[in-house]
N, C-alpha and C positions, 0 to 999 in steps of 0.2 A: 812463836814470839816475834816481835818486830825486830829485825836486825839492823834498822836504821839506814839501810842502803837504798839508793834510788833503783827503780826497776830499769834494769838493762839486760838484754840477752845478746849473747855472742859479741859483746864489747861495743855495741852501738846503741844510740838512743832509740827509744821505741818509736817506730813509724808504721808497723804493719799490725793489724788486728784481724783475728778471725771472729766472725759474727754468725751466731746460730740462733735461730728462734725455734722454740718448741711451740707449734701453732695451737696445740690443744691446751696448754698449761692455763690454769686458773678458771677454765670453764665451769667446774663443778662448784665454785665459790657461791655465786649469787643464787644458785638454785639449791643450795643447802646439802650438796653432796660431800663436802669436807675434803674434796681432793678429785683429781681427774684420772689418776692411774687406773686403767682398765674401765673407766666409766665415761668416756667421751660420748659414746652413743647414747647412754641414759641421759647425760647432761643436755644433749641436743634434743631429746625427746621432751625434756622439761623446758625447753625454750631457751637454753643457754647460748650466748653469743660468744665469739672469740675474744679473748682478752689480751693475749700476748702481742698480736700485731699492733694494737693501740699503744701498748706500753713500749714496744720496740720503737714505734714512730716517735714517741716523746723523746726517747733516748737519742735518736738520729737527728732531731732538731738541734740538739746540743753539740753534735760534732760535725754539723754540715760543713762548716768553714775551717774545720781543722786539717792540718797537714798529715793526712793518714792514708795508708794504703789498706783496702778492705778486701779481704778473702771471705767468701760466704757460701751458702748452698743455693741451689735454684729454687724457685717457687716459694711456697709458704714457709720454708725453713730459713728464709732471709732475703732471697732475690726480690721477691714482690715488694716488701716495704722499702728496700733500698732504691728500687726503681721509682716508687711513688715519692720518695724523699728527694730524688734527683742527685744521689750520691753515687759516684763511680765506684765500681767494684768488680771483682772477678769471681765467678762462681767455680768452685773446685769440687763440688760434690752435688749429686742429684739424688733425691730420695727415690726409692724403688716404685712408690705408688702414691695415690692421693693421701692415703692415711700414713702419717709418719710414725715411726717407732722409736724405742729407746736404742736399738741397734743402729738406726739411721744417725742418731745424735753421736753415738761412739764412733762410727765410721767416719762422720763428717769431721770430728775433733782430730782423728788420726790423720786425715788427709791434710788438714790445716797445719797439724804439727810437723808433718813431713816437709812443709814449704817454710819452715823457720819463722812462724809468726812470733811476735813479741808479747802479745797478750790475747787470750781468748775470752771473748764477751758472749755470754749466752743469756737468753731471755726465757724464764721459765720459773720453776719452783724447786723444791727439794729433791724431787725424783730426778729432774734435769741435772741438778748439781752433782748427784751420785753418779750419773752416766758420764758426765764430763770428767769427773775424778777418776773414774775407772779407765777412761781412755788415755788421759794425759798425765796422771799422777802429779808429780811435783816438777815436771820437765818444763812447764811453762806457767806463767801467771795467769790467773782466771778471774773474772769478775761477772757476778750475776745481776741482770736487771730484773727487779722483782715483778713477777707476773703470775706466780702460782697462788694456791689457796693459803698455804701455811707460812712457808719460807722461814723455818726455824734455824737454818744454818747461817753461819757467819760470813759467808762468801758473797752476800748480796749487798749492793748499795741500798741506802735507805729509800731512794726514789729513782726513777729513770733519769731525771736531770742530774741527780748526784752522781749517778754512773758516768754520765757524760763529762761531769766536771773532773772525775778521776782520770778518765781516759784522755782528756785533753792535756793533763799535766803528768800522765803516767811515767814519762821518762825522768821526772824530777822527784816524785813523791816516794816515800818509802814503801817497802813491802812487808807483809806480816803473814805468819801462819794463821789460818782460819779454819774453824771447825765446819766439817760437812756432816750433818746428822741424819740419821735414817729413821723415818717416822713410819710406822706400821700403819698404812691407810686402812686396811681392813679392820684392824682394832680401833682406829681413830673413828670410823663410822659407827662403831658399836659403843662409843663413849669411853674408850680406854686409850689414854695418852701414853704410847710406848715409845720412848726415844733412846737411841743408842749412838754413840760416836762412831760414825763410819770411816773417818779419816781427816787429814789435814791437807788443804790446798794452799798455795801461795798466792796472795792477793794484794794488789796495789791499794792503798788507803789514804784517805784524808780525814781530819777531824769532823765527826758527825756526819760523814758522807757514807760510811759503811756501818751496818747494823751489827749488834752483838748477837751471839748465840742465845737462844732462849734459855731462861733460867727457871728451874722448877724446884719448888721448896715443900718439904713435908716435915712438920714438927709440931709439937704440942703447942708451942708459942703461936705458930702460925694459925692453928686451929682456934685458939683463944682469941686472936686478933679478928679473924673472920667472924666469929660469934658476936663479938662487940659491934662490928660493922652491921651484921644482920639485925641486931637489936635496935640500932638507930634507924635503919631503913624501915623496919617494921613499925617503928613509932611515927614516921612521917608519911607513910603510904596513904593514898586517897582512894576511897571506893569509886570515884568517878573517873578514874584514870587507868588506862591500860599500860602495863609495864613490860617492855621487851627486855628479857634477861639474857645477856650475852653468855658466852662460853666461860668455863673456869670453876675452880672450887669455891671461891668467894660468892659468886652469884648462886651457886648450888646451895651454899649455906643459907643464903637470903630465903631461897624457895623453901628449904627445910624448916626455917623458922616459922613459916606459915603452914607447916604440916603437909607439904607437897614435895614431889621429887621433880627435878627438871633434867633435861638432857645435858649431861656434863659438858659436851663439846659442841652443842648446838645453841640456837636461839630459840627460847620459849616465850609465850606470852602469858602473863598473869593479870587477872582482872577479878577484883573482889576476892583476893586470896585463893583463886581457883585458876589452874592451868587451863587456857582456852586455846592453846596451839602449841604443838611440839615440834622441835626440829625443823623450824620454819625456813623456807627460802624467801627471796625477795618478793616474788609475786604473792605468796601467802601473808606476808607481812603488810604489803600495800592493801590487800583486801581487808585485813583486820583494821587497818587505819581508816578505811571507808565506814567501817561499823562503829569504831571507837575513836571519835575525832580528838579526844584528849589523850595524849600518850607520852610517856618517857622512856628513855633508853637507859638501863643500868648495865654497866660494862666495866670489865677490869682490864688493864693494859697488859701485854705480854711482858713478862719479868725480864729485865735487863734490856730487851730491845725497845720497850716503851711504847709500842704501837697500840693505840686505843681503838682505832678503826683502820682497816685496810689489810690486816693480816689475820687470816683464819675467821673472819666474820664479814666477808664481802657481801653477804645478804643484807646487812645494814648499809645499804648503798647511799649514794648521794641523794637519789630521789626519797629514800626513807628518811634520811637525816633532814632534808629539807621539809618534808611533811611534818615531822616532829618538832622541828625547830631547834636551833642551837641551845636554846635554854632548857630543853628537855633532855640534855645528855648529863647523866650522873655517873661519874667515874668513881670506882671504889678500888682500893688496894690496901694491903697490910703495910704496916711501917716497915717490915723486913724487905718486902718487895720494893718499896719506894727508895729504900737505902741503895739498891743495886740498880736503879733506874733513874739516872740523872736528868733525862729529857723525855718528854712525851712526844708521840707522833700521831697525826691524823692524815690519812692518804686515801681519799675517796674519789679522786680524779676530777674534782670540781674546786679549783683553786679559790674562786670567788666565795664559795660556801665556806671553805676551810678558814679563809681569812676572817671570817665573822667571829671566830673563836678568840681572836687576839693572839697574844704572845705567851699566854700561860693558861693552865687549867686548875681549878680546885679539885682535889681528890679526897673523898671520904676515907679516912684511914683508922677510925675508931669510933666509939660511941661519943657523938657530938664533938668529933674532932675532924679536921681537915688540914690538908697540907697543899700549898700551890707549887706547881711544878712548871718549868719552862716548856713551851710548846712549839713544835716545829710542824711545817706543813709539807705536803707531797709536791 
């Protein structure tokens, strides 16, 4: 819980940060792997490109003129992006080889902790968050720059620029306990969402700058609401349109209403009430859009966090969204989920495209029912 105190370590205002990049984080997203733990080689074979360095660079733009001392790792774990950003830093850890590991992250954290950093900033996903918590526990505040595929933990800023805003003010902002959750990636790739609480970290925070932990609901009322949403979508669906169905139980219910089963935690394509593509990556989606010029995206936000695009569905990329058009986005969510989701987010890495959505989104929440929710951009 928020203790209302400003972040201070050892009786002094925050000036020193540790900065760690997990260079393979997020690579599995666009190619449909639902995670990168143990899958970096497969992701590269599918044409994945590094995501974390780009997200880290966005964060560094926001702290370039801040009065900070930066400790980091050499090479791809931090030094490279800091050099490119022109930010002075000191490398206190060097990874053993070109391919970095979870143990490299943990060892780097311990090196920085020993040098009395004030806050540890890491760029990665839920797996990186677990490694950081293993190494530092609650001895120092931590903050995640979102760069992974899922990022269900509450230790992440909503965007890299939000992370920079927190760090610029971290000596004055309150700190709070935040959940680190453990997602079984093997089960996740097989369509099973298995989440458990891994532990709590201490995190500096600002309103709307740090995301909530993912909320999961299972109830009869939820199922009835999903059925009502599916009834409405089935009523308005067109035979000349390709429908890209995002992850989740609500979109799965929509597919079931047509008598087909979809990949629970992936993106499937539906045309004339038939699945024409399963568990698609960005490349496969773009190929389908070549064949089916009229398309819509039907997607449900992550409960409590509110992310419509940019978490767990990176295969629906800025290029995909641009091809479909902002008018082709159909957001669906049950009333109970919306109650716990005050704000929606879109973070596809293209601010000009995101701005086309305006400051709110209409969400289908029942049969011929919709609610409008405030929208924030990456």
